[in-house]
C-alpha positions in Angstrom: -10.6 -14.6 4.5 -9.1 -14.6 8.0 -11.8 -14.3 10.7 -10.4 -11.1 12.0 -11.8 -9.1 9.2 -15.2 -10.9 8.6 -16.9 -7.5 9.4 -16.4 -6.5 5.9 -19.0 -7.7 3.6 -17.7 -8.7 0.1 -20.4 -7.9 -2.3 -19.1 -6.5 -5.6 -21.3 -4.7 -8.1 -19.8 -5.4 -11.6 -17.8 -2.5 -12.9 -19.2 -1.1 -16.2 -17.6 -2.8 -19.2 -15.9 -0.7 -21.8 -17.3 -0.6 -25.3 -14.5 -1.4 -27.6 -15.5 1.0 -30.3 -14.7 3.9 -27.8 -11.1 4.4 -27.3 -10.6 5.2 -23.7 -6.9 6.2 -23.2 -4.7 8.7 -21.8 -2.1 10.2 -24.3 1.1 12.1 -23.2 2.8 13.9 -25.8 6.4 15.4 -25.4 5.7 16.0 -21.7 8.5 17.7 -19.7 8.4 18.6 -16.1 11.1 20.5 -14.1 11.2 22.4 -10.8 13.8 25.1 -10.9 16.9 23.7 -12.5 15.9 20.3 -11.7 14.5 18.2 -14.5 12.5 15.3 -13.4 11.9 13.9 -17.0 11.4 15.2 -20.7 10.3 13.9 -24.0 7.6 11.6 -22.4 5.4 10.1 -25.1 3.1 7.3 -23.8 -0.4 6.1 -24.5 -2.0 4.5 -21.5 -4.7 2.2 -22.9 -7.9 0.6 -21.7 -7.9 -2.7 -20.1 -4.5 -2.1 -18.5 -3.4 -1.1 -15.0 -0.2 0.6 -15.0 1.9 0.4 -11.9 4.1 3.4 -11.4 7.3 3.1 -9.6 10.4 5.2 -9.0 12.7 6.2 -6.1 11.6 9.0 -3.7 11.4 12.1 -5.5 11.6 10.7 -9.0 8.3 12.3 -9.8 5.5 9.6 -9.5 2.9 11.7 -7.9 4.0 14.5 -10.1 3.1 12.5 -13.2 -0.4 11.8 -11.8 -1.0 15.4 -11.1 0.1 16.5 -14.5 -2.3 14.0 -16.1 -5.3 15.1 -13.8 -4.5 18.7 -14.7 -3.6 19.8 -11.0 0.0 20.6 -12.3 0.8 22.1 -15.8 3.8 20.5 -17.5 6.7 22.8 -18.6 6.1 21.4 -22.1 3.8 18.9 -23.8 0.1 17.9 -23.6 -2.1 15.4 -21.9 -5.0 14.2 -24.0 -8.2 12.2 -22.9 -10.5 10.5 -25.4 -13.6 12.6 -26.4 -16.2 12.9 -23.6 -14.0 10.6 -21.3 -14.2 11.0 -17.6 -11.0 11.1 -15.4 -11.3 10.3 -11.6 -8.6 10.9 -9.2 -7.9 9.6 -5.5 -7.7 13.0 -3.8 -5.4 13.4 -0.8 -6.9 16.4 0.9 -9.1 14.6 3.7 -10.6 17.8 4.8 -11.9 19.1 1.6 -15.3 17.6 2.0 -15.8 18.3 5.7 -18.9 20.2 5.1 -20.7 17.4 3.2 -22.0 14.1 4.4 -20.4 10.8 3.4 -22.9 9.8 0.8 -22.7 13.1 -1.0 -19.0 13.0 -0.9 -18.9 9.8 -2.8 -21.7 10.9 -5.4 -19.5 14.0 -6.1 -17.0 11.4 -7.5 -19.3 11.5 -10.7 -19.5 15.2 -11.5 -21.8 15.1 -14.3 -24.2 13.0 -12.3 -23.7 15.2 -9.2 -24.3 18.4 -11.2 -27.6 16.9 -12.7 -28.9 15.9 -9.2 -28.2 19.5 -7.9 -30.1 21.0 -11.0 -33.1 18.7 -10.6 -33.1 19.6 -6.9 -33.3 23.2 -7.7 -36.0 22.9 -10.2 -38.3 20.7 -7.9 -37.9 23.1 -5.2 -39.5 25.9 -7.0 -43.0 26.9 -5.8 -44.2 26.7 -9.4 -42.5 25.5 -12.4 -42.8 27.1 -16.0 -43.1 25.3 -19.2 -39.4 25.9 -19.7 -38.7 24.4 -16.3 -40.8 21.4 -17.1 -39.0 20.9 -20.4 -35.6 21.3 -18.6 -36.7 18.8 -16.0 -37.6 16.3 -18.6 -34.3 16.7 -20.2 -32.4 16.2 -16.9 -34.5 13.1 -16.0 -33.6 11.4 -19.2 -30.0 12.2 -18.4 -30.2 11.1 -14.9 -31.6 7.7 -16.0 -28.9 7.4 -18.7 -26.3 7.9 -16.0 -27.9 5.3 -13.8 -28.9 7.9 -11.4 -31.7 5.8 -9.7 -29.0 3.2 -8.6 -26.4 5.7 -7.6 -26.9 5.8 -3.9 -27.2 2.0 -3.6 -24.0 1.5 -5.7 -22.3 4.2 -3.6 -23.4 2.5 -0.3 -22.0 -0.9 -1.5 -18.6 0.7 -2.4 -18.7 2.2 1.1 -19.4 -1.2 2.7 -17.0 -2.9 0.7 -14.3 -0.4 1.8 -15.0 -1.1 5.4 -17.3 2.1 6.0 -20.2 0.8 8.0 -23.8 1.8 7.0 -24.4 4.0 10.2 -21.7 6.3 8.9 -23.0 6.7 5.3 -25.1 9.9 6.0 -22.8 11.2 8.9 -20.9 14.5 8.1 -17.2 13.9 7.1 -16.0 15.9 10.1 -17.2 13.1 12.4 -15.1 10.4 10.7 -11.7 9.6 11.7 -8.8 10.0 9.2 -8.8 6.3 8.5 -12.5 6.3 7.6 -12.0 9.4 5.4 -9.3 7.7 3.5 -12.0 4.9 2.6 -14.6 7.5 1.7 -12.2 9.2 -0.7 -11.3 6.0 -2.4 -14.9 5.1 -2.7 -15.5 8.7 -4.3 -12.6 8.0 -6.8 -14.1 4.4 -7.8 -17.6 5.7 -7.9 -19.5 5.9 -11.3 -17.0 3.8 -13.4 -14.8 6.6 -14.6 -13.1 5.9 -18.0 -9.7 6.7 -16.4 -8.7 6.3 -12.9 -5.6 7.9 -11.2 -4.8 6.3 -7.8 -2.0 7.6 -5.6 -1.2 5.2 -2.6 -4.8 3.7 -2.6 -3.8 1.0 0.1 -2.6 3.5 2.9 -4.6 2.8 6.0 -6.5 -0.1 4.7 -6.5 -3.4 6.5 -5.4 -6.5 4.5 -8.9 -7.7 3.6 -9.9 -4.5 2.2 -6.8 -4.3 0.0 -7.7 -7.8 -1.2 -11.1 -6.5 -2.2 -9.5 -3.6 -3.9 -7.3 -6.0 -6.0 -10.3 -8.1 -7.0 -12.2 -4.8 -8.0 -9.4 -3.2 -10.0 -8.4 -6.7 -11.9 -12.1 -6.9 -13.3 -11.9 -3.1 -14.7 -11.6 -2.7 -18.5 -10.8 1.0 -18.0 -7.3 2.8 -17.8 -5.9 2.7 -14.5 -2.6 4.2 -13.2 -1.4 3.4 -9.8 1.3 4.6 -7.4 1.9 2.3 -4.5 4.5 1.1 -2.0 2.6 -2.2 -1.4 4.6 -4.7 -3.6 1.9 -7.5 -3.3 -0.8 -5.0 -4.4 1.2 -3.9 -7.4 2.0 -7.5 -8.4 -1.6 -8.4 -8.1 -3.1 -5.8 -10.1 -0.6 -4.4 -12.6 -0.5 -5.5 -16.3 2.3 -3.1 -17.1 4.9 -1.2 -14.9 5.8 2.5 -15.5 9.5 3.1 -14.4 10.7 6.6 -13.5 14.5 6.4 -13.8 17.4 8.1 -15.4 15.2 11.1 -15.9 12.9 9.1 -18.2 9.6 7.4 -18.0 9.5 4.0 -19.5 6.7 1.5 -19.8 7.6 -2.3 -19.9 5.8 -5.5 -19.5 5.5 -7.2 -16.2 4.7 -6.1 -12.5 7.0 -5.0 -9.7 8.4 -8.3 -8.9 9.5 -8.8 -12.5 11.0 -5.4 -12.7 12.9 -5.8 -9.4 14.3 -9.3 -10.2 15.2 -8.4 -13.8 16.9 -5.1 -12.7 18.9 -7.1 -10.1 19.9 -9.8 -12.7 20.9 -7.0 -15.0 23.0 -5.2 -12.2 24.8 -8.5 -11.5 25.6 -8.9 -15.1 26.9 -5.4 -15.3 29.1 -6.0 -12.4 30.5 -9.1 -14.0 32.7 -7.7 -16.6 33.8 -11.3 -17.9 30.4 -12.3 -18.7 30.1 -12.5 -22.5 27.3 -11.0 -24.4 25.8 -14.4 -25.5 26.0 -15.9 -22.0 24.2 -12.6 -20.8 21.3 -13.1 -23.4 20.9 -16.7 -22.4 20.6 -15.8 -18.8 18.0 -13.0 -19.4 15.9 -15.3 -21.9 15.8 -18.0 -19.3 14.7 -15.4 -16.7 11.8 -14.2 -19.0 10.8 -17.9 -19.5 10.8 -18.6 -15.7 8.9 -15.4 -15.0 6.4 -16.1 -17.7 5.5 -19.5 -16.3 4.9 -17.9 -12.8 2.3 -15.4 -14.3 -0.1 -18.4 -14.4 -0.8 -17.5 -10.7 -1.8 -13.9 -11.5 -5.3 -12.7 -11.9 -4.6 -11.3 -15.4 -2.6 -14.1 -16.9 -3.4 -13.7 -20.6 -2.4 -10.0 -21.0 0.6 -10.3 -18.9 2.0 -13.4 -20.6 1.5 -11.7 -24.1 3.4 -8.7 -22.8 6.2 -10.9 -21.6 6.4 -12.8 -24.9 7.0 -9.3 -26.6 9.7 -8.3 -24.2 13.2 -8.3 -25.6 16.3 -8.8 -23.5 17.6 -5.3 -24.5 14.7 -3.7 -22.5 16.0 -5.2 -19.2 18.6 -2.9 -17.6 20.0 -2.1 -14.2 18.2 0.5 -12.1 19.8 3.6 -10.7 18.1 3.0 -7.4 20.0 2.7 -4.0 18.9 0.3 -1.4 19.7 0.9 2.3 22.2 -1.5 4.0 19.8 -3.0 6.5 21.7 -5.7 8.3 20.5 -7.2 11.8 23.1 -9.3 13.5 22.9 -11.1 16.8 25.5 -10.5 19.5 24.7 -13.6 21.4 22.8 -16.9 20.4 19.3 -17.1 22.0 18.5 -20.0 24.5 15.5 -22.2 24.0 13.2 -20.0 26.1 12.2 -17.1 24.1 9.0 -15.5 25.2 6.0 -17.2 27.3 2.7 -15.3 27.5 0.1 -16.5 30.0 -3.7 -15.4 30.2 -2.9 -11.8 28.9 -5.6 -9.3 28.6 -5.6 -5.7 27.4 -8.4 -3.2 27.4 -8.7 0.0 25.4 -9.1 3.4 27.1 -12.9 3.4 26.0 -13.3 0.0 27.5 -13.1 -2.1 24.4 -11.5 -5.5 25.0 -8.5 -5.5 22.6 -7.6 -9.2 23.5 -8.3 -11.7 26.3 -7.1 -15.1 27.5 -4.0 -15.0 25.3 -1.6 -17.8 25.7 1.3 -18.6 23.6 5.0 -19.7 23.8 7.5 -18.5 21.2 10.0 -21.1 20.1 13.6 -20.6 19.0 13.9 -19.3 15.5 10.2 -18.6 14.9 9.0 -15.5 13.0 5.5 -14.7 14.2 3.1 -12.3 12.7 0.3 -11.1 15.0 -3.1 -10.2 13.3 -6.3 -8.7 14.7 -9.5 -7.0 13.4 -8.5 -4.1 15.8 -4.9 -2.9 14.8 -4.5 -1.6 18.5 -4.5 -5.0 19.8 -1.1 -5.7 18.4 0.4 -2.4 19.6 -0.9 -3.1 23.1 0.7 -6.6 23.0 4.0 -5.3 22.0 3.8 -2.3 24.3 3.2 -4.9 27.1 6.2 -7.2 26.3 8.5 -4.2 26.0 7.4 -2.9 29.5 5.9 0.3 28.2 2.4 -0.6 29.3 0.7 -2.7 32.0 -1.4 -5.6 31.2 -4.9 -5.5 32.4 -4.5 -9.3 33.3 -2.0 -12.1 33.0 1.8 -12.4 32.7 4.7 -12.5 30.1 8.2 -13.6 30.4 11.2 -13.2 28.1 14.1 -15.7 28.3 17.2 -14.8 30.1 19.3 -14.9 27.0 16.9 -12.7 25.0 17.9 -9.2 24.0 15.1 -7.3 22.1 15.1 -4.4 19.5 11.7 -2.7 19.2 10.3 -0.8 16.3 7.2 1.0 17.7 4.3 2.2 15.6 4.5 5.6 17.0 8.1 7.1 17.2 7.1 10.7 17.9 8.7 10.7 21.3 12.1 9.7 20.0 12.3 13.0 17.9 11.3 15.8 20.2 15.0 17.0 20.3 17.1 19.6 18.8 20.0 17.0 18.3 21.5 16.4 14.8 21.4 12.8 13.4 24.8 11.8 14.6 24.0 13.1 18.3 20.7 11.5 18.2 22.0 8.0 17.0 25.0 8.2 19.5 22.5 8.0 22.5 21.7 4.4 21.6 25.0 2.6 21.2 28.6 2.8 21.6 30.9 4.1 18.9 32.6 7.2 17.9 31.3 9.8 15.3 32.7 8.0 12.5 30.9 4.8 13.2 27.6 6.6 13.7 27.9 8.2 10.3 28.7 4.7 9.0 25.3 3.4 10.1 23.5 6.6 8.8 25.2 6.2 5.6 24.1 2.6 5.3 20.6 3.9 5.6 21.2 6.3 2.6 21.8 9.7 4.7 24.3 11.7 2.7 27.2 13.4 4.3 25.5 16.9 4.5 22.3 15.4 5.8 23.7 14.0 9.0 23.9 17.4 10.4 20.0 17.9 10.1 18.1 18.4 13.3 16.0 15.1 14.0 12.8 17.1 14.9 12.6 18.3 11.0 12.8 14.8 9.5 10.1 13.4 7.4 8.2 10.2 8.3 10.5 8.0 6.0 13.7 9.5 7.4 12.5 9.0 11.0 11.9 5.3 10.2 15.4 4.9 8.6 16.7 6.4 11.9 14.8 4.0 13.9 16.0 1.1 12.0 19.6 2.2 12.4 19.1 2.4 16.1 17.7 -1.0 16.2 20.8 -2.4 14.3 23.0 -1.0 17.1 21.6 -3.3 19.7 22.5 -6.5 17.9 19.5 -8.1 19.4 18.4 -11.8 18.9 14.7 -10.9 19.0 13.3 -8.1 16.8 9.8 -6.8 17.7 8.3 -4.7 14.9 5.0 -2.9 15.0 4.0 -2.2 11.2 7.5 -1.8 10.0 6.8 -0.7 6.4 5.1 2.5 7.5 6.5 5.6 5.6 9.1 3.5 3.8 9.7 3.7 0.2 9.7 0.5 -2.1 13.6 0.3 -1.8 13.7 0.4 2.0 10.9 -2.1 2.1 12.7 -4.4 -0.1 15.9 -4.1 1.8 14.2 -4.7 5.0 12.2 -7.5 3.8 15.3 -9.3 2.3 17.3 -9.1 5.6 14.5 -10.3 7.8 14.1 -13.4 5.7 17.8 -14.2 6.3 17.7 -13.2 10.0 18.5 -16.3 12.2 16.9 -14.8 15.5 13.1 -14.5 16.3 10.9 -11.9 15.0 7.6 -10.8 16.4 5.7 -8.4 14.2 2.5 -6.9 12.9 2.1 -5.6 9.4 -0.3 -4.5 6.6 2.1 -5.7 3.9 1.0 -8.9 2.4 4.3 -9.6 0.8 6.2 -8.9 4.1 4.0 -11.3 6.0 4.1 -14.1 3.4 7.9 -14.0 3.0 8.9 -13.5 6.7 6.3 -15.3 8.9 6.3 -18.9 9.6 3.6 -18.7 12.4 0.5 -16.7 12.7 -1.3 -15.6 15.8 -4.5 -13.9 15.6 -5.7 -12.0 18.7 -9.3 -11.6 19.6 -11.4 -10.6 22.5 -11.9 -14.3 23.4 -8.4 -15.8 22.8 -6.1 -16.7 20.0 -6.0 -18.5 16.7 -2.6 -20.0 16.6 -1.3 -21.6 13.2 2.1 -22.9 12.1 1.9 -21.9 8.3 2.6 -19.2 6.0 0.1 -16.3 5.3 -1.2 -17.5 1.8 -2.0 -20.8 3.3 -3.7 -19.2 6.3 -5.9 -17.0 4.0 -6.7 -20.1 1.9 -7.8 -22.2 4.9 -10.0 -19.4 6.2 -11.6 -19.1 2.8 -12.4 -22.8 2.9 -14.0 -22.5 6.2 -16.1 -19.6 5.3 -17.4 -21.2 2.1 -18.3 -24.4 4.2 -19.9 -22.2 6.9 -22.0 -20.6 4.1 -23.1 -24.0 2.6 -24.3 -25.2 6.0 -26.1 -22.1 6.8 -28.3 -22.2 3.5 
């Protein structure tokens, strides 16, 4: 792995294997969910079976998280039933990061296996008695037997290993949850969900706030599971890496089909193009779709779960491929002027955090015309500090930088809070940042999927995703030839991420960015600069090659150390 994340120790304890004689599955029968007059979906009849990871996709508000809540029992459907196999255990990635503040980290993780946790508490209560009766002794013996059957003696070591793999250092394992940052709590909650090898696992946005290496560890871990897993995520690479099937919520229906997110996206786009081409004959459509399935099946060989995916694609019929009702924002960055040869020169730059931590030092690089450069670091504050410095919002602790005289920049900061401390409506807000009348501003907002009635909303009540779409509209007004993007996929839905990604691939100017989105980095960046407290690692290559090179170096280092 890249050197910026070597602090995470990749030791994996083997997930519990499913005994084939037990059917571990989730069965939905005639499920219907609606809120008021709005029907999300109805007549949902699905069996989620073991050994499969189901990636759940759908537009914002389609009901992805709602489906998980119904399965977990948190929400009662308006109609229908959810059934698990006899004695099966269901585990959920909880979103309330303050729920366990009164407990320490280790106990929080152990509570992920409720039968084991209950056993531990009962044993603890019995053994704390001054004197034990014969009945207590018999009860204790029974509890000890069950404790051993549930692998209780190894529970803490397994929990500790999960925490370590997820980037929670050993010194935090017995601290109170209140002492942890929100980022650390997210990792603990994920460890809690994974702990104890649950029969069925529901994960809602499990990669949020995880660094790239921890996401890769999670991909590997989930890919080795034989249980039933349902995942909602906006991380396309993660969905592609783990999903054996895709659950698409669209047209008021919940449909399961073969393939991962990329297959769904490419096939739906192909079907849309076919639908728009009225002259295309039915036989020609079929040939195009069959060729597409064959081509995609060949690419499946690169996936972690090749056999199962290929079998599913072989069973797929062309009738299953249909256009999506999703709408994609119109993200189009255009340059007002062609940049010259001098883009950005950085010499001996240094930044120190408020607590004295050196974020980076001795940073030297020269961005050349047309390059799309991603910045990486073990400490995400390093990239933000660099971007704030070159945008004139922060003083460097040492060193200099110089933008070329022909360079115009458009900056998407990590924290956009200060931009929305206003009572302006969307049109008034956007008008501050570029020339044009009200009609033109409404046009930009319309391209970012704001409806006519929404443009009168006050900007201080917008959601995180709406604020990001406003910031992207603001950037487009600048017609800059150099885009500076600090974690640009934050708060965006899959459709916005895909549209953003597609346009950046086509953009002819320079891009300087940081991201936790593997697919975004791989498809956009042609240069990688890693910031460290002692300098930089600078490579002209794509991200997958960078990871591969780092893995080879790590393997050699281990061989020489033996």
